[in-house]
All heavy atoms as TSV, in Angstrom:
chain	resi	resn	atom	element	x	y	z
A	1	MET	N	N	0.839	-1.172	0.000
A	1	MET	CA	C	0.000	0.000	0.000
A	1	MET	C	C	0.889	1.242	0.000
A	1	MET	O	O	1.757	1.420	0.844
A	1	MET	CB	C	-0.905	-0.029	1.225
A	1	MET	CG	C	-1.737	1.181	1.389
A	1	MET	SD	S	-2.740	1.028	2.863
A	1	MET	CE	C	-4.077	2.047	2.392
A	2	VAL	N	N	0.670	2.130	-0.938
A	2	VAL	CA	C	1.440	3.358	-1.033
A	2	VAL	C	C	0.714	4.444	-0.245
A	2	VAL	O	O	-0.468	4.693	-0.444
A	2	VAL	CB	C	1.609	3.774	-2.507
A	2	VAL	CG1	C	2.354	5.079	-2.597
A	2	VAL	CG2	C	2.323	2.696	-3.282
A	3	ASN	N	N	1.439	5.094	0.658
A	3	ASN	CA	C	0.832	6.105	1.518
A	3	ASN	C	C	1.199	7.511	1.100
A	3	ASN	O	O	0.998	8.450	1.857
A	3	ASN	CB	C	1.259	5.883	2.971
A	3	ASN	CG	C	0.712	4.595	3.522
A	3	ASN	OD1	O	-0.390	4.202	3.192
A	3	ASN	ND2	N	1.483	3.942	4.349
A	4	ASP	N	N	1.778	7.654	-0.097
A	4	ASP	CA	C	2.202	8.974	-0.548
A	4	ASP	C	C	1.079	9.676	-1.302
A	4	ASP	O	O	0.229	9.041	-1.911
A	4	ASP	CB	C	3.412	8.862	-1.472
A	4	ASP	CG	C	4.634	8.328	-0.759
A	4	ASP	OD1	O	4.669	8.431	0.470
A	4	ASP	OD2	O	5.539	7.820	-1.441
A	5	LEU	N	N	1.102	10.988	-1.246
A	5	LEU	CA	C	0.153	11.813	-1.977
A	5	LEU	C	C	0.909	12.461	-3.129
A	5	LEU	O	O	1.970	13.052	-2.915
A	5	LEU	CB	C	-0.436	12.876	-1.050
A	5	LEU	CG	C	-1.445	13.842	-1.676
A	5	LEU	CD1	C	-2.704	13.099	-2.073
A	5	LEU	CD2	C	-1.765	14.941	-0.697
A	6	ASN	N	N	0.391	12.335	-4.319
A	6	ASN	CA	C	1.047	12.871	-5.503
A	6	ASN	C	C	0.325	14.134	-5.938
A	6	ASN	O	O	-0.824	14.096	-6.364
A	6	ASN	CB	C	1.029	11.827	-6.618
A	6	ASN	CG	C	1.797	12.261	-7.835
A	6	ASN	OD1	O	2.376	13.342	-7.868
A	6	ASN	ND2	N	1.796	11.409	-8.844
A	7	ILE	N	N	1.016	15.274	-5.851
A	7	ILE	CA	C	0.446	16.551	-6.274
A	7	ILE	C	C	1.352	17.114	-7.359
A	7	ILE	O	O	2.438	17.613	-7.073
A	7	ILE	CB	C	0.340	17.546	-5.099
A	7	ILE	CG1	C	-0.578	17.003	-4.016
A	7	ILE	CG2	C	-0.161	18.895	-5.585
A	7	ILE	CD1	C	-0.686	17.859	-2.784
A	8	GLY	N	N	0.929	17.003	-8.580
A	8	GLY	CA	C	1.691	17.549	-9.698
A	8	GLY	C	C	3.055	16.908	-9.867
A	8	GLY	O	O	3.996	17.577	-10.258
A	9	GLY	N	N	3.178	15.642	-9.573
A	9	GLY	CA	C	4.445	14.956	-9.697
A	9	GLY	C	C	5.331	15.055	-8.474
A	9	GLY	O	O	6.423	14.509	-8.448
A	10	VAL	N	N	4.878	15.747	-7.453
A	10	VAL	CA	C	5.645	15.863	-6.208
A	10	VAL	C	C	4.998	14.939	-5.189
A	10	VAL	O	O	3.820	15.065	-4.878
A	10	VAL	CB	C	5.647	17.314	-5.691
A	10	VAL	CG1	C	6.371	17.414	-4.373
A	10	VAL	CG2	C	6.250	18.238	-6.721
A	11	PHE	N	N	5.775	13.997	-4.689
A	11	PHE	CA	C	5.260	13.053	-3.700
A	11	PHE	C	C	5.404	13.628	-2.304
A	11	PHE	O	O	6.477	14.071	-1.903
A	11	PHE	CB	C	6.011	11.721	-3.787
A	11	PHE	CG	C	5.639	10.910	-4.985
A	11	PHE	CD1	C	6.480	10.851	-6.065
A	11	PHE	CD2	C	4.446	10.223	-5.017
A	11	PHE	CE1	C	6.145	10.117	-7.181
A	11	PHE	CE2	C	4.092	9.484	-6.115
A	11	PHE	CZ	C	4.939	9.419	-7.208
A	12	ILE	N	N	4.301	13.616	-1.570
A	12	ILE	CA	C	4.284	14.066	-0.180
A	12	ILE	C	C	4.036	12.827	0.673
A	12	ILE	O	O	3.027	12.136	0.484
A	12	ILE	CB	C	3.193	15.128	0.046
A	12	ILE	CG1	C	3.443	16.333	-0.854
A	12	ILE	CG2	C	3.147	15.538	1.506
A	12	ILE	CD1	C	2.352	17.360	-0.814
A	13	PRO	N	N	4.944	12.527	1.597
A	13	PRO	CA	C	4.783	11.320	2.422
A	13	PRO	C	C	3.505	11.369	3.255
A	13	PRO	O	O	3.044	12.430	3.675
A	13	PRO	CB	C	6.016	11.340	3.332
A	13	PRO	CG	C	6.983	12.244	2.667
A	13	PRO	CD	C	6.178	13.229	1.892
A	14	GLY	N	N	2.956	10.191	3.508
A	14	GLY	CA	C	1.740	10.089	4.305
A	14	GLY	C	C	1.926	10.575	5.721
A	14	GLY	O	O	1.002	11.110	6.340
A	15	LEU	N	N	3.137	10.402	6.252
A	15	LEU	CA	C	3.411	10.854	7.611
A	15	LEU	C	C	3.323	12.375	7.718
A	15	LEU	O	O	2.859	12.910	8.730
A	15	LEU	CB	C	4.797	10.376	8.044
A	15	LEU	CG	C	5.141	10.454	9.509
A	15	LEU	CD1	C	4.162	9.628	10.326
A	15	LEU	CD2	C	6.555	9.969	9.736
A	16	VAL	N	N	3.719	13.079	6.664
A	16	VAL	CA	C	3.610	14.545	6.658
A	16	VAL	C	C	2.143	14.953	6.628
A	16	VAL	O	O	1.741	15.915	7.297
A	16	VAL	CB	C	4.386	15.142	5.464
A	16	VAL	CG1	C	4.127	16.625	5.340
A	16	VAL	CG2	C	5.863	14.869	5.601
A	17	MET	N	N	1.337	14.221	5.883
A	17	MET	CA	C	-0.091	14.531	5.829
A	17	MET	C	C	-0.758	14.304	7.193
A	17	MET	O	O	-1.611	15.087	7.603
A	17	MET	CB	C	-0.786	13.688	4.756
A	17	MET	CG	C	-0.276	13.964	3.357
A	17	MET	SD	S	-0.361	15.696	2.893
A	17	MET	CE	C	-2.103	15.962	2.892
A	18	VAL	N	N	-0.352	13.244	7.891
A	18	VAL	CA	C	-0.892	12.998	9.234
A	18	VAL	C	C	-0.443	14.097	10.190
A	18	VAL	O	O	-1.219	14.568	11.032
A	18	VAL	CB	C	-0.470	11.605	9.745
A	18	VAL	CG1	C	-0.913	11.394	11.176
A	18	VAL	CG2	C	-1.041	10.521	8.858
A	19	ALA	N	N	0.805	14.549	10.049
A	19	ALA	CA	C	1.304	15.623	10.903
A	19	ALA	C	C	0.536	16.926	10.656
A	19	ALA	O	O	0.225	17.659	11.598
A	19	ALA	CB	C	2.793	15.843	10.663
A	20	LEU	N	N	0.214	17.211	9.401
A	20	LEU	CA	C	-0.572	18.413	9.096
A	20	LEU	C	C	-1.997	18.296	9.631
A	20	LEU	O	O	-2.565	19.275	10.116
A	20	LEU	CB	C	-0.575	18.677	7.598
A	20	LEU	CG	C	0.747	19.163	7.008
A	20	LEU	CD1	C	0.636	19.278	5.492
A	20	LEU	CD2	C	1.156	20.472	7.623
A	21	ALA	N	N	-2.571	17.097	9.534
A	21	ALA	CA	C	-3.908	16.890	10.093
A	21	ALA	C	C	-3.888	17.058	11.615
A	21	ALA	O	O	-4.811	17.642	12.193
A	21	ALA	CB	C	-4.429	15.507	9.716
A	22	ALA	N	N	-2.825	16.576	12.257
A	22	ALA	CA	C	-2.689	16.755	13.706
A	22	ALA	C	C	-2.535	18.228	14.055
A	22	ALA	O	O	-3.046	18.688	15.083
A	22	ALA	CB	C	-1.503	15.955	14.225
A	23	LEU	N	N	-1.830	18.974	13.205
A	23	LEU	CA	C	-1.670	20.409	13.447
A	23	LEU	C	C	-3.005	21.139	13.366
A	23	LEU	O	O	-3.314	21.990	14.208
A	23	LEU	CB	C	-0.683	21.001	12.451
A	23	LEU	CG	C	-0.411	22.495	12.566
A	23	LEU	CD1	C	0.256	22.794	13.903
A	23	LEU	CD2	C	0.438	22.966	11.423
A	24	VAL	N	N	-3.825	20.788	12.388
A	24	VAL	CA	C	-5.139	21.418	12.245
A	24	VAL	C	C	-6.015	21.081	13.452
A	24	VAL	O	O	-6.697	21.961	14.005
A	24	VAL	CB	C	-5.804	20.980	10.919
A	24	VAL	CG1	C	-7.253	21.413	10.861
A	24	VAL	CG2	C	-5.031	21.533	9.738
A	25	CYS	N	N	-5.987	19.817	13.878
A	25	CYS	CA	C	-6.769	19.426	15.056
A	25	CYS	C	C	-6.269	20.139	16.315
A	25	CYS	O	O	-7.066	20.552	17.158
A	25	CYS	CB	C	-6.691	17.922	15.255
A	25	CYS	SG	S	-7.531	16.975	13.985
A	26	THR	N	N	-4.952	20.290	16.416
A	26	THR	CA	C	-4.376	20.971	17.574
A	26	THR	C	C	-4.780	22.438	17.610
A	26	THR	O	O	-5.067	22.978	18.682
A	26	THR	CB	C	-2.845	20.842	17.555
A	26	THR	OG1	O	-2.511	19.455	17.584
A	26	THR	CG2	C	-2.224	21.536	18.735
A	27	LEU	N	N	-4.797	23.084	16.458
A	27	LEU	CA	C	-5.229	24.480	16.419
A	27	LEU	C	C	-6.661	24.626	16.896
A	27	LEU	O	O	-7.003	25.581	17.607
A	27	LEU	CB	C	-5.064	25.050	15.016
A	27	LEU	CG	C	-3.629	25.232	14.538
A	27	LEU	CD1	C	-3.609	25.679	13.078
A	27	LEU	CD2	C	-2.901	26.215	15.407
A	28	GLY	N	N	-7.512	23.690	16.525
A	28	GLY	CA	C	-8.897	23.708	17.009
A	28	GLY	C	C	-8.989	23.463	18.508
A	28	GLY	O	O	-9.760	24.122	19.219
A	29	LEU	N	N	-8.188	22.511	19.003
A	29	LEU	CA	C	-8.202	22.228	20.439
A	29	LEU	C	C	-7.663	23.398	21.254
A	29	LEU	O	O	-8.192	23.713	22.327
A	29	LEU	CB	C	-7.378	20.969	20.724
A	29	LEU	CG	C	-8.023	19.649	20.339
A	29	LEU	CD1	C	-7.028	18.517	20.492
A	29	LEU	CD2	C	-9.253	19.403	21.178
A	30	VAL	N	N	-6.624	24.043	20.760
A	30	VAL	CA	C	-6.064	25.187	21.478
A	30	VAL	C	C	-7.073	26.331	21.503
A	30	VAL	O	O	-7.184	27.051	22.507
A	30	VAL	CB	C	-4.725	25.616	20.845
A	30	VAL	CG1	C	-4.278	26.967	21.359
A	30	VAL	CG2	C	-3.669	24.565	21.120
A	31	ALA	N	N	-7.831	26.497	20.426
A	31	ALA	CA	C	-8.877	27.518	20.422
A	31	ALA	C	C	-9.943	27.194	21.474
A	31	ALA	O	O	-10.442	28.106	22.155
A	31	ALA	CB	C	-9.505	27.620	19.045
A	32	LEU	N	N	-10.271	25.922	21.637
A	32	LEU	CA	C	-11.223	25.538	22.677
A	32	LEU	C	C	-10.630	25.716	24.070
A	32	LEU	O	O	-11.320	26.136	25.006
A	32	LEU	CB	C	-11.660	24.083	22.485
A	32	LEU	CG	C	-12.593	23.816	21.318
A	32	LEU	CD1	C	-12.849	22.318	21.183
A	32	LEU	CD2	C	-13.902	24.551	21.502
A	33	PHE	N	N	-9.335	25.371	24.204
A	33	PHE	CA	C	-8.678	25.553	25.502
A	33	PHE	C	C	-8.636	27.018	25.905
A	33	PHE	O	O	-8.725	27.347	27.085
A	33	PHE	CB	C	-7.251	25.010	25.478
A	33	PHE	CG	C	-7.146	23.515	25.412
A	33	PHE	CD1	C	-5.973	22.924	24.972
A	33	PHE	CD2	C	-8.187	22.701	25.789
A	33	PHE	CE1	C	-5.850	21.557	24.900
A	33	PHE	CE2	C	-8.086	21.332	25.723
A	33	PHE	CZ	C	-6.907	20.750	25.287
A	34	SER	N	N	-8.458	27.895	24.948
A	34	SER	CA	C	-8.321	29.317	25.275
A	34	SER	C	C	-9.626	29.925	25.802
A	34	SER	O	O	-9.598	31.010	26.385
A	34	SER	CB	C	-7.839	30.099	24.063
A	34	SER	OG	O	-8.820	30.093	23.049
A	35	LEU	N	N	-10.720	29.232	25.590
A	35	LEU	CA	C	-11.996	29.708	26.131
A	35	LEU	C	C	-12.103	29.486	27.635
A	35	LEU	O	O	-12.904	30.154	28.299
A	35	LEU	CB	C	-13.166	29.010	25.422
A	35	LEU	CG	C	-13.314	29.319	23.930
A	35	LEU	CD1	C	-14.436	28.480	23.346
A	35	LEU	CD2	C	-13.558	30.788	23.702
A	36	SER	N	N	-11.296	28.564	28.155
A	36	SER	CA	C	-11.369	28.299	29.596
A	36	SER	C	C	-10.461	29.258	30.356
A	36	SER	O	O	-9.474	29.763	29.842
A	36	SER	CB	C	-10.951	26.849	29.890
A	36	SER	OG	O	-9.575	26.705	29.675
A	37	ARG	N	N	-10.810	29.510	31.581
A	37	ARG	CA	C	-10.026	30.432	32.401
A	37	ARG	C	C	-8.731	29.789	32.889
A	37	ARG	O	O	-7.742	30.472	33.131
A	37	ARG	CB	C	-10.840	30.892	33.598
A	37	ARG	CG	C	-11.983	31.761	33.206
A	37	ARG	CD	C	-12.709	32.260	34.411
A	37	ARG	NE	N	-13.832	33.097	33.986
A	37	ARG	CZ	C	-14.607	33.735	34.822
A	37	ARG	NH1	N	-14.401	33.627	36.116
A	37	ARG	NH2	N	-15.589	34.467	34.360
A	38	LEU	N	N	-8.729	28.471	33.017
A	38	LEU	CA	C	-7.541	27.779	33.500
A	38	LEU	C	C	-6.388	27.902	32.508
A	38	LEU	O	O	-5.230	28.057	32.911
A	38	LEU	CB	C	-7.867	26.305	33.744
A	38	LEU	CG	C	-6.714	25.422	34.201
A	38	LEU	CD1	C	-6.230	25.874	35.574
A	38	LEU	CD2	C	-7.127	23.980	34.227
A	39	TYR	N	N	-6.670	27.856	31.237
A	39	TYR	CA	C	-5.626	27.928	30.209
A	39	TYR	C	C	-4.891	29.266	30.258
A	39	TYR	O	O	-3.705	29.331	29.964
A	39	TYR	CB	C	-6.256	27.710	28.835
A	39	TYR	CG	C	-5.265	27.655	27.697
A	39	TYR	CD1	C	-4.472	26.529	27.512
A	39	TYR	CD2	C	-5.132	28.710	26.807
A	39	TYR	CE1	C	-3.571	26.466	26.476
A	39	TYR	CE2	C	-4.228	28.646	25.766
A	39	TYR	CZ	C	-3.453	27.526	25.601
A	39	TYR	OH	O	-2.556	27.467	24.576
A	40	ARG	N	N	-5.574	30.311	30.635
A	40	ARG	CA	C	-4.963	31.644	30.691
A	40	ARG	C	C	-3.952	31.766	31.827
A	40	ARG	O	O	-3.066	32.609	31.778
A	40	ARG	CB	C	-6.032	32.707	30.861
A	40	ARG	CG	C	-6.943	32.806	29.666
A	40	ARG	CD	C	-8.008	33.843	29.890
A	40	ARG	NE	N	-8.974	33.800	28.791
A	40	ARG	CZ	C	-10.251	34.066	28.919
A	40	ARG	NH1	N	-10.727	34.425	30.091
A	40	ARG	NH2	N	-11.045	33.990	27.875
A	41	HIS	N	N	-4.088	30.943	32.858
A	41	HIS	CA	C	-3.222	31.050	34.023
A	41	HIS	C	C	-2.054	30.065	33.997
A	41	HIS	O	O	-1.292	30.009	34.953
A	41	HIS	CB	C	-4.038	30.839	35.303
A	41	HIS	CG	C	-5.096	31.881	35.494
A	41	HIS	ND1	N	-4.804	33.201	35.756
A	41	HIS	CD2	C	-6.447	31.801	35.426
A	41	HIS	CE1	C	-5.932	33.889	35.851
A	41	HIS	NE2	N	-6.945	33.058	35.656
A	42	LEU	N	N	-1.904	29.311	32.925
A	42	LEU	CA	C	-0.798	28.364	32.849
A	42	LEU	C	C	0.517	29.106	32.610
A	42	LEU	O	O	0.567	30.054	31.835
A	42	LEU	CB	C	-1.039	27.360	31.725
A	42	LEU	CG	C	-2.182	26.390	31.952
A	42	LEU	CD1	C	-2.412	25.540	30.720
A	42	LEU	CD2	C	-1.900	25.510	33.137
A	43	PRO	N	N	1.575	28.667	33.247
A	43	PRO	CA	C	2.843	29.398	33.102
A	43	PRO	C	C	3.538	29.175	31.766
A	43	PRO	O	O	4.266	30.033	31.301
A	43	PRO	CB	C	3.687	28.849	34.251
A	43	PRO	CG	C	3.119	27.519	34.540
A	43	PRO	CD	C	1.662	27.620	34.230
A	44	CYS	N	N	3.327	28.032	31.140
A	44	CYS	CA	C	4.053	27.723	29.900
A	44	CYS	C	C	3.077	27.162	28.855
A	44	CYS	O	O	3.038	25.959	28.599
A	44	CYS	CB	C	5.172	26.738	30.193
A	44	CYS	SG	S	6.299	26.562	28.830
A	45	ARG	N	N	2.303	28.047	28.263
A	45	ARG	CA	C	1.295	27.624	27.304
A	45	ARG	C	C	1.888	26.989	26.045
A	45	ARG	O	O	1.310	26.041	25.526
A	45	ARG	CB	C	0.391	28.779	26.935
A	45	ARG	CG	C	-0.580	29.099	28.046
A	45	ARG	CD	C	-1.564	30.125	27.612
A	45	ARG	NE	N	-0.966	31.440	27.860
A	45	ARG	CZ	C	-1.525	32.579	27.525
A	45	ARG	NH1	N	-2.674	32.589	26.916
A	45	ARG	NH2	N	-0.940	33.709	27.795
A	46	PRO	N	N	3.032	27.453	25.514
A	46	PRO	CA	C	3.589	26.787	24.331
A	46	PRO	C	C	3.938	25.317	24.574
A	46	PRO	O	O	3.810	24.490	23.675
A	46	PRO	CB	C	4.842	27.594	24.013
A	46	PRO	CG	C	4.560	28.937	24.552
A	46	PRO	CD	C	3.749	28.698	25.792
A	47	LEU	N	N	4.341	24.989	25.793
A	47	LEU	CA	C	4.626	23.590	26.116
A	47	LEU	C	C	3.353	22.758	26.062
A	47	LEU	O	O	3.370	21.621	25.567
A	47	LEU	CB	C	5.273	23.497	27.490
A	47	LEU	CG	C	5.702	22.118	27.941
A	47	LEU	CD1	C	6.749	21.554	26.990
A	47	LEU	CD2	C	6.244	22.180	29.346
A	48	LEU	N	N	2.256	23.298	26.515
A	48	LEU	CA	C	0.975	22.610	26.436
A	48	LEU	C	C	0.537	22.455	24.973
A	48	LEU	O	O	-0.007	21.414	24.600
A	48	LEU	CB	C	-0.097	23.359	27.225
A	48	LEU	CG	C	-1.471	22.713	27.226
A	48	LEU	CD1	C	-1.446	21.414	28.008
A	48	LEU	CD2	C	-2.500	23.650	27.772
A	49	ASP	N	N	0.808	23.455	24.152
A	49	ASP	CA	C	0.448	23.371	22.739
A	49	ASP	C	C	1.225	22.264	22.033
A	49	ASP	O	O	0.664	21.490	21.257
A	49	ASP	CB	C	0.702	24.705	22.044
A	49	ASP	CG	C	-0.162	25.816	22.583
A	49	ASP	OD1	O	-1.168	25.518	23.262
A	49	ASP	OD2	O	0.167	26.993	22.323
A	50	VAL	N	N	2.518	22.171	22.318
A	50	VAL	CA	C	3.337	21.125	21.694
A	50	VAL	C	C	2.918	19.749	22.183
A	50	VAL	O	O	2.818	18.801	21.393
A	50	VAL	CB	C	4.838	21.379	21.977
A	50	VAL	CG1	C	5.677	20.198	21.552
A	50	VAL	CG2	C	5.294	22.626	21.274
A	51	SER	N	N	2.648	19.627	23.461
A	51	SER	CA	C	2.225	18.328	23.985
A	51	SER	C	C	0.847	17.939	23.448
A	51	SER	O	O	0.595	16.752	23.218
A	51	SER	CB	C	2.227	18.327	25.506
A	51	SER	OG	O	1.317	19.280	25.997
A	52	THR	N	N	-0.012	18.912	23.210
A	52	THR	CA	C	-1.305	18.621	22.599
A	52	THR	C	C	-1.119	18.111	21.177
A	52	THR	O	O	-1.788	17.170	20.750
A	52	THR	CB	C	-2.197	19.878	22.591
A	52	THR	OG1	O	-2.336	20.343	23.924
A	52	THR	CG2	C	-3.563	19.590	22.013
A	53	TRP	N	N	-0.167	18.697	20.437
A	53	TRP	CA	C	0.115	18.215	19.080
A	53	TRP	C	C	0.655	16.790	19.106
A	53	TRP	O	O	0.248	15.965	18.292
A	53	TRP	CB	C	1.122	19.129	18.373
A	53	TRP	CG	C	1.402	18.650	16.986
A	53	TRP	CD1	C	0.657	18.895	15.879
A	53	TRP	CD2	C	2.477	17.814	16.565
A	53	TRP	NE1	N	1.214	18.268	14.798
A	53	TRP	CE2	C	2.341	17.594	15.200
A	53	TRP	CE3	C	3.552	17.230	17.234
A	53	TRP	CZ2	C	3.222	16.817	14.467
A	53	TRP	CZ3	C	4.433	16.453	16.506
A	53	TRP	CH2	C	4.267	16.258	15.148
A	54	ILE	N	N	1.529	16.485	20.055
A	54	ILE	CA	C	2.106	15.147	20.136
A	54	ILE	C	C	1.033	14.114	20.442
A	54	ILE	O	O	0.973	13.054	19.818
A	54	ILE	CB	C	3.234	15.110	21.189
A	54	ILE	CG1	C	4.421	15.921	20.683
A	54	ILE	CG2	C	3.653	13.692	21.511
A	54	ILE	CD1	C	5.494	16.141	21.712
A	55	VAL	N	N	0.153	14.423	21.381
A	55	VAL	CA	C	-0.925	13.488	21.735
A	55	VAL	C	C	-1.895	13.321	20.561
A	55	VAL	O	O	-2.324	12.206	20.241
A	55	VAL	CB	C	-1.653	13.962	23.009
A	55	VAL	CG1	C	-2.921	13.175	23.255
A	55	VAL	CG2	C	-0.723	13.877	24.199
A	56	THR	N	N	-2.228	14.413	19.883
A	56	THR	CA	C	-3.124	14.340	18.729
A	56	THR	C	C	-2.502	13.531	17.607
A	56	THR	O	O	-3.159	12.695	16.983
A	56	THR	CB	C	-3.463	15.755	18.231
A	56	THR	OG1	O	-3.985	16.519	19.312
A	56	THR	CG2	C	-4.478	15.711	17.116
A	57	PHE	N	N	-1.216	13.742	17.345
A	57	PHE	CA	C	-0.506	12.979	16.322
A	57	PHE	C	C	-0.495	11.495	16.661
A	57	PHE	O	O	-0.750	10.642	15.808
A	57	PHE	CB	C	0.925	13.514	16.181
A	57	PHE	CG	C	1.732	12.817	15.132
A	57	PHE	CD1	C	1.501	13.070	13.801
A	57	PHE	CD2	C	2.714	11.923	15.485
A	57	PHE	CE1	C	2.246	12.436	12.826
A	57	PHE	CE2	C	3.461	11.288	14.528
A	57	PHE	CZ	C	3.228	11.538	13.192
A	58	PHE	N	N	-0.222	11.172	17.914
A	58	PHE	CA	C	-0.207	9.782	18.355
A	58	PHE	C	C	-1.576	9.132	18.179
A	58	PHE	O	O	-1.673	8.003	17.689
A	58	PHE	CB	C	0.236	9.694	19.814
A	58	PHE	CG	C	0.166	8.319	20.395
A	58	PHE	CD1	C	1.107	7.365	20.054
A	58	PHE	CD2	C	-0.844	7.986	21.267
A	58	PHE	CE1	C	1.041	6.091	20.588
A	58	PHE	CE2	C	-0.923	6.718	21.806
A	58	PHE	CZ	C	0.027	5.763	21.469
A	59	LEU	N	N	-2.622	9.840	18.575
A	59	LEU	CA	C	-3.970	9.272	18.443
A	59	LEU	C	C	-4.374	9.089	16.986
A	59	LEU	O	O	-5.023	8.095	16.632
A	59	LEU	CB	C	-4.980	10.157	19.186
A	59	LEU	CG	C	-4.869	10.146	20.705
A	59	LEU	CD1	C	-5.834	11.156	21.307
A	59	LEU	CD2	C	-5.121	8.760	21.255
A	60	LEU	N	N	-3.990	10.035	16.128
A	60	LEU	CA	C	-4.267	9.870	14.698
A	60	LEU	C	C	-3.520	8.673	14.123
A	60	LEU	O	O	-4.075	7.903	13.330
A	60	LEU	CB	C	-3.895	11.133	13.926
A	60	LEU	CG	C	-4.902	12.261	13.930
A	60	LEU	CD1	C	-4.316	13.486	13.240
A	60	LEU	CD2	C	-6.180	11.846	13.229
A	61	MET	N	N	-2.265	8.510	14.504
A	61	MET	CA	C	-1.493	7.368	14.020
A	61	MET	C	C	-2.093	6.050	14.506
A	61	MET	O	O	-2.182	5.089	13.751
A	61	MET	CB	C	-0.033	7.482	14.473
A	61	MET	CG	C	0.741	8.572	13.791
A	61	MET	SD	S	0.890	8.329	12.017
A	61	MET	CE	C	1.937	6.912	11.975
A	62	GLN	N	N	-2.519	6.007	15.756
A	62	GLN	CA	C	-3.142	4.798	16.295
A	62	GLN	C	C	-4.433	4.467	15.548
A	62	GLN	O	O	-4.679	3.327	15.190
A	62	GLN	CB	C	-3.451	4.978	17.787
A	62	GLN	CG	C	-2.251	4.938	18.674
A	62	GLN	CD	C	-1.783	3.523	18.902
A	62	GLN	OE1	O	-2.586	2.609	18.967
A	62	GLN	NE2	N	-0.487	3.356	19.035
A	63	GLY	N	N	-5.251	5.491	15.320
A	63	GLY	CA	C	-6.526	5.267	14.640
A	63	GLY	C	C	-6.350	4.858	13.195
A	63	GLY	O	O	-7.027	3.940	12.711
A	64	LEU	N	N	-5.445	5.514	12.477
A	64	LEU	CA	C	-5.233	5.164	11.072
A	64	LEU	C	C	-4.609	3.784	10.922
A	64	LEU	O	O	-4.920	3.065	9.979
A	64	LEU	CB	C	-4.371	6.223	10.402
A	64	LEU	CG	C	-5.020	7.588	10.219
A	64	LEU	CD1	C	-4.014	8.580	9.659
A	64	LEU	CD2	C	-6.228	7.485	9.311
A	65	THR	N	N	-3.747	3.409	11.843
A	65	THR	CA	C	-3.148	2.076	11.793
A	65	THR	C	C	-4.195	1.020	12.117
A	65	THR	O	O	-4.232	-0.041	11.484
A	65	THR	CB	C	-1.965	1.992	12.772
A	65	THR	OG1	O	-1.037	3.011	12.454
A	65	THR	CG2	C	-1.273	0.654	12.669
A	66	ALA	N	N	-5.053	1.280	13.069
A	66	ALA	CA	C	-6.107	0.325	13.444
A	66	ALA	C	C	-7.102	0.135	12.309
A	66	ALA	O	O	-7.623	-0.963	12.097
A	66	ALA	CB	C	-6.810	0.767	14.713
A	67	LEU	N	N	-7.362	1.200	11.550
A	67	LEU	CA	C	-8.286	1.104	10.433
A	67	LEU	C	C	-7.633	0.503	9.189
A	67	LEU	O	O	-8.320	0.157	8.234
A	67	LEU	CB	C	-8.837	2.494	10.078
A	67	LEU	CG	C	-9.778	3.108	11.094
A	67	LEU	CD1	C	-10.116	4.522	10.687
A	67	LEU	CD2	C	-11.048	2.278	11.208
A	68	GLY	N	N	-6.326	0.379	9.212
A	68	GLY	CA	C	-5.613	-0.187	8.072
A	68	GLY	C	C	-5.328	0.819	6.979
A	68	GLY	O	O	-4.973	0.426	5.867
A	69	LEU	N	N	-5.483	2.093	7.261
A	69	LEU	CA	C	-5.238	3.122	6.259
A	69	LEU	C	C	-3.776	3.529	6.175
A	69	LEU	O	O	-3.352	4.146	5.205
A	69	LEU	CB	C	-6.108	4.359	6.550
A	69	LEU	CG	C	-7.611	4.113	6.494
A	69	LEU	CD1	C	-8.344	5.353	6.931
A	69	LEU	CD2	C	-8.034	3.687	5.108
A	70	LEU	N	N	-3.018	3.206	7.198
A	70	LEU	CA	C	-1.600	3.539	7.230
A	70	LEU	C	C	-0.859	2.281	7.637
A	70	LEU	O	O	-1.130	1.690	8.674
A	70	LEU	CB	C	-1.359	4.654	8.247
A	70	LEU	CG	C	-0.042	5.397	8.184
A	70	LEU	CD1	C	0.057	6.149	6.872
A	70	LEU	CD2	C	0.072	6.342	9.325
A	71	SER	N	N	0.046	1.846	6.779
A	71	SER	CA	C	0.746	0.574	7.084
A	71	SER	C	C	2.022	0.802	7.835
A	71	SER	O	O	2.521	1.858	7.988
A	71	SER	CB	C	1.053	-0.167	5.814
A	71	SER	OG	O	1.807	0.614	4.928
């Protein structure tokens, strides 16, 4: 199974596409987090943003592998 995306003869690896999808999901989650008062009082918000991306990426990889979409 080929996991690459071909756009005009340029191959984009499937892992990069999953990382971009995780980034989009993380941006949505951070927007939801910013609505809470607790998020405003955290001392290191960028660390929480990066850890949210890592967890989202991991969950996407787990789900896509379980569905058989990513080998």
